[in-house]
C-alpha positions in Angstrom: -44.8 65.7 -16.0 -42.2 62.6 -14.9 -42.3 61.4 -18.7 -41.2 65.1 -19.6 -38.4 64.8 -17.3 -36.9 61.9 -18.7 -37.4 62.2 -22.1 -36.9 66.0 -22.9 -36.2 65.6 -26.3 -38.6 63.0 -27.5 -42.0 64.1 -25.3 -42.6 67.4 -27.4 -42.6 65.6 -30.7 -45.2 62.8 -29.2 -47.3 65.4 -26.7 -47.0 68.7 -28.5 -49.3 71.6 -26.8 -51.4 72.0 -29.5 -52.3 68.4 -29.8 -53.2 68.5 -26.0 -55.7 71.3 -26.1 -57.0 70.3 -29.0 -57.8 66.9 -27.3 -59.1 68.4 -24.3 -61.4 70.7 -26.4 -62.4 68.1 -29.2 -62.1 65.0 -26.9 -60.3 63.2 -30.2 -57.4 63.0 -32.2 -57.3 63.4 -36.1 -56.0 60.8 -38.1 -53.4 63.1 -38.9 -51.8 63.6 -35.4 -52.0 59.6 -34.7 -49.9 59.2 -37.8 -47.3 62.0 -36.5 -47.5 60.1 -32.9 -46.9 56.7 -34.3 -44.4 58.0 -36.9 -42.3 59.7 -34.1 -42.2 56.3 -31.9 -39.2 54.0 -32.7 -39.8 50.8 -35.3 -38.5 47.7 -33.8 -38.4 44.2 -36.1 -37.4 41.0 -35.1 -35.9 38.7 -37.1 -35.2 35.1 -36.8 -32.0 33.8 -37.3 -31.8 31.0 -39.7 -30.4 27.8 -38.1 -29.0 25.7 -41.0 -27.9 27.1 -44.2 -25.8 26.0 -47.3 -22.2 26.1 -47.8 -21.2 27.4 -50.9 -17.7 26.3 -52.8 -15.8 29.3 -51.1 -17.4 28.4 -47.7 -16.6 25.3 -47.8 -12.9 25.7 -46.7 -13.7 27.8 -43.4 -15.1 27.4 -40.1 -18.4 29.0 -40.8 -19.9 26.5 -42.9 -19.9 24.2 -40.1 -23.5 25.4 -38.9 -26.1 22.8 -39.6 -23.7 21.0 -41.8 -21.5 18.5 -38.9 -20.3 16.5 -42.0 -18.4 19.5 -43.3 -17.1 20.2 -40.0 -15.4 16.6 -40.0 -13.9 16.7 -43.1 -12.4 19.8 -42.2 -10.8 18.2 -38.8 -9.6 15.3 -40.8 -7.6 17.7 -43.4 -6.2 19.8 -40.7 -4.9 16.4 -39.1 -3.6 15.3 -42.4 -1.6 18.7 -42.9 -0.4 18.9 -39.6 0.7 14.8 -39.7 2.6 16.2 -42.9 5.1 18.8 -40.9 8.0 17.3 -40.0 8.1 19.6 -37.0 5.0 17.6 -35.5 7.0 14.3 -35.4 10.1 16.1 -33.7 8.1 17.2 -30.9 6.1 13.9 -30.3 9.1 11.8 -30.6 10.7 14.1 -27.9 7.6 14.1 -25.8 7.3 10.1 -25.6 10.8 9.3 -25.2 10.3 11.2 -21.7 7.6 9.3 -20.9 9.8 6.8 -18.4 11.6 9.7 -16.7 8.2 11.1 -16.1 7.9 8.5 -13.8 9.9 10.2 -10.9 7.1 13.1 -10.6 4.9 9.9 -10.3 7.1 8.3 -7.7 7.5 11.5 -6.0 3.8 11.8 -5.3 2.6 8.4 -5.0 5.6 6.2 -3.3 7.6 8.7 -1.3 5.2 9.7 1.2 4.0 6.2 2.3 7.8 5.1 2.4 8.8 7.9 4.4 5.8 7.3 6.9 6.0 3.3 7.0 9.5 3.6 7.7 10.1 6.8 9.7 6.6 7.4 11.0 3.8 10.1 10.8 5.7 13.2 12.5 8.3 13.0 9.7 8.2 16.4 7.7 7.0 14.0 4.5 5.4 17.3 2.8 8.2 19.5 3.3 10.9 17.1 1.4 8.4 16.9 -1.2 8.1 20.7 -1.4 12.0 20.8 -2.4 10.8 19.9 -6.2 8.2 22.6 -5.9 10.0 25.5 -4.7 12.8 24.4 -7.0 10.9 24.3 -9.9 9.2 28.0 -9.4 12.7 29.9 -8.2 15.2 27.9 -10.5 14.0 28.1 -14.3 14.9 31.9 -14.7 17.9 31.6 -13.3 19.1 28.5 -15.7 17.5 30.5 -18.4 19.9 33.7 -18.0 22.7 31.5 -17.4 22.2 29.5 -20.7 21.0 32.4 -22.7 22.5 31.3 -26.6 23.5 27.6 -25.8 21.9 25.1 -28.3 18.6 23.4 -26.7 20.0 19.9 -26.5 23.3 21.1 -24.8 21.2 22.0 -22.0 18.3 19.2 -22.5 20.8 16.2 -22.7 22.7 16.8 -19.2 19.7 17.8 -17.5 17.9 14.3 -18.6 20.9 12.4 -17.4 21.1 14.3 -13.8 17.5 13.8 -13.5 17.4 10.2 -14.8 20.2 9.2 -12.3 19.2 10.8 -9.5 17.0 8.3 -7.6 20.5 6.9 -6.8 20.4 8.5 -3.6 17.7 7.0 -2.4 18.9 3.4 -3.9 22.0 3.8 -1.9 20.6 5.8 1.1 17.3 4.7 1.9 16.3 7.0 4.7 15.3 10.8 4.8 18.7 12.2 3.8 18.5 10.2 0.5 15.2 11.4 0.0 16.0 14.9 0.4 18.9 14.4 -1.9 17.0 12.7 -4.4 14.8 15.9 -4.5 17.7 17.9 -4.8 19.1 16.2 -7.7 15.8 15.4 -9.5 15.3 19.3 -9.3 18.3 20.4 -10.7 17.8 17.9 -13.8 14.2 19.0 -14.2 15.0 22.7 -14.2 17.6 22.1 -16.9 15.6 19.9 -19.6 11.8 20.6 -19.2 12.1 24.4 -19.3 14.0 23.9 -22.6 11.7 21.4 -24.2 9.1 24.4 -24.1 11.0 26.9 -25.6 12.2 24.4 -28.3 8.1 23.4 -28.8 7.5 26.8 -29.6 10.3 27.5 -31.7 9.2 24.5 -34.1 5.6 25.5 -33.8 4.1 27.6 -37.0 2.7 30.8 -36.4 -0.8 30.2 -34.5 -0.4 26.5 -33.6 1.9 27.0 -30.5 -1.2 25.4 -28.4 -1.4 22.5 -30.4 2.2 21.9 -30.7 2.4 22.1 -26.5 -0.5 19.4 -26.5 1.4 17.0 -28.7 4.6 17.4 -26.6 2.7 16.7 -23.6 1.6 13.3 -25.3 3.2 11.4 -22.5 0.7 12.1 -20.1 -1.5 9.6 -22.2 0.5 7.0 -20.7 0.3 8.0 -17.3 -1.9 5.8 -16.0 0.0 3.1 -16.9 3.0 4.4 -14.9 0.6 5.1 -12.1 -0.5 1.5 -12.1 3.3 0.4 -12.3 4.2 2.5 -9.4 1.4 1.3 -7.3 2.5 -2.3 -7.8 6.1 -1.7 -7.1 5.2 0.3 -3.9 2.9 -2.4 -2.7 5.6 -5.0 -3.5 9.0 -3.5 -2.5 7.3 -1.1 0.4 4.7 -3.0 2.2 2.2 -2.0 4.7 1.5 -2.8 8.4 -2.1 -3.0 8.8 -2.0 -5.0 12.3 -0.1 -1.9 13.6 -2.9 0.5 12.9 -6.1 1.4 13.2 -9.1 1.6 11.0 -8.1 5.4 10.4 -4.1 4.2 9.2 -2.6 6.0 12.4 0.0 4.1 13.8 -1.0 2.5 17.5 2.0 4.4 19.0 0.7 5.1 22.5 0.7 3.1 25.5 -2.6 2.7 27.6 -2.3 1.0 31.5 -5.9 0.2 32.4 -6.3 -3.0 35.2 -2.4 -4.0 34.5 -3.6 -4.3 31.0 -1.1 -3.0 28.4 -3.0 -1.7 25.1 -1.6 0.4 22.6 -3.6 3.3 20.7 -3.8 5.4 18.2 -5.0 9.2 18.3 -8.2 8.5 17.7 -9.0 4.9 19.0 -7.8 1.7 20.7 -6.4 -0.8 18.9 -6.7 -4.7 19.0 -2.9 -4.9 19.9 -2.2 -6.1 23.4 1.6 -6.2 25.1 2.9 -8.0 27.8 5.5 -7.1 30.7 8.9 -9.1 30.0 10.6 -11.4 32.0 13.5 -8.4 33.1 10.3 -6.1 33.9 10.9 -3.8 30.8 8.2 -2.0 29.9 7.4 -2.6 26.2 6.7 0.2 23.5 3.7 0.5 20.8 5.0 0.4 17.4 5.7 4.1 15.8 6.9 2.7 12.0 6.2 -0.6 10.2 10.0 -1.3 11.1 8.8 -1.7 15.0 5.7 -3.9 14.1 6.2 -7.4 15.1 4.0 -9.2 12.1 5.7 -7.0 9.4 7.5 -8.5 6.4 10.5 -6.6 5.9 11.4 -5.6 2.5 14.3 -3.8 0.6 13.2 -0.4 -0.5 16.4 0.0 -2.3 15.2 -2.3 -5.3 12.3 0.0 -6.2 14.5 2.8 -6.4 17.3 1.2 -8.5 14.5 0.1 -10.9 13.0 3.7 -11.4 16.5 4.5 -12.2 16.7 2.3 -14.7 13.5 3.2 -16.1 14.7 6.5 -16.3 17.6 6.1 -17.8 15.7 4.7 -20.9 14.7 8.3 -21.8 18.2 10.2 -22.3 19.2 6.6 -24.4 15.8 7.2 -26.4 16.2 11.1 -27.0 20.2 10.5 -28.1 19.0 8.0 -30.4 16.9 10.5 -32.4 19.0 13.2 -31.7 20.1 14.0 -35.1 16.2 13.8 -36.1 15.5 16.1 -33.0 18.0 18.9 -34.4 16.9 18.7 -37.8 20.2 19.1 -39.1 20.2 16.0 -41.8 17.7 15.2 -44.6 15.6 12.0 -44.9 18.1 10.4 -47.2 21.2 11.3 -45.1 21.3 8.0 -42.9 17.7 8.2 -41.7 18.0 11.9 -40.9 21.5 11.5 -39.5 20.0 8.7 -37.0 22.2 5.7 -38.3 25.1 8.2 -39.3 27.8 7.2 -37.1 30.6 9.9 -36.3 32.3 10.7 -33.2 30.1 13.9 -32.3 27.4 11.5 -33.0 28.6 9.6 -30.1 29.6 12.7 -28.1 26.2 13.8 -28.5 25.1 11.4 -25.5 26.2 14.3 -23.7 24.6 17.1 -25.9 27.7 17.9 -28.2 26.9 19.8 -31.2 27.0 17.8 -34.6 27.9 20.7 -36.9 27.8 18.3 -40.2 25.0 19.4 -42.1 24.1 17.7 -45.4 23.4 19.8 -48.6 20.2 17.3 -49.0 19.1 18.7 -45.7 19.6 22.2 -46.8 17.5 21.6 -50.4 14.9 19.7 -48.1 14.7 22.8 -45.8 13.7 25.1 -48.5 11.3 22.7 -49.9 9.9 21.7 -46.5 9.4 25.8 -45.2 7.8 26.2 -48.5 5.2 23.3 -47.9 4.6 24.5 -44.2 4.0 27.9 -45.3 1.4 26.8 -48.0 -0.3 24.3 -45.4 -0.6 27.4 -42.8 -1.9 30.0 -45.8 -4.4 26.9 -46.7 -5.5 26.5 -43.2 -6.1 30.2 -43.0 -8.3 30.8 -45.7 
């Protein structure tokens, strides 16, 4: 009865009343009725998928022939790399990304150098991460506003001023190595960043062939391959120009900033434990104070932090200079034989391009070469999709 309720359509076919009655009367079923029942049941077959197969001539250019034949997959990847390298847009994106390696060190300095700089000189209670959040919130709020105000403007007219503003922003900390200088640096760095960084993304997407946007974004981020070197450089310079004071800290890194008096013994303690730092009352009976910063530590070796921030600004300046040097190539308005894509072709607007001025001089060779390049790239893309 339960099977009849669950399978009302199949049950009469498999278990007809006549068959059941004959079974009770005769005690067995005929071969005809057995065949009838079996034919009414679903027929399932299990097939084993072949793990390997050979690629024919047509499939050798597709991804499906990789199954069981890794050599064809490697050959396909190599061919794709060669085809992508043949597109001039690839080199434009890569040149711009590598040129911005040094200016990207400011992001590393903001995360690696700024917190210990403020903490060692102004104590543990300074709002370090509030100062860092200036760049974070500015990067979230300002890009849509800047994009709306600069719609229709040529990309590098916005990129070049943004690079110069961000590259020169460490001057505030170099001149004013204090909390106010840190805030001014974060503000100036954020303004420059929101001008050039989003424009780089839109410019990269515009150069990428259809379907290769993600690959071009990865190529534009080639500077991240050199980020470990930047981290090492920041750590070395931080140790040299922003020295620590371990003698005035506990084993957890907290300053021994609280004074404890027991049995006429003056001892400095931290928020977690007692420190091996003892004080004595001076001749004028003035109660000494425990160090709250490295500046108050007696054994600390003073350094000049402005040197580091001047060096960071000098490193950052190389990025807008490099972008300006390759600017005619990045804009793509010149042919290869036209002063090496216009790089070595000097004019007034070429020099003013350091501020983002557009060079309206487009050679006839560039027009012919652009048409040939577009035809070639279209063929490359079609070949890659086949």
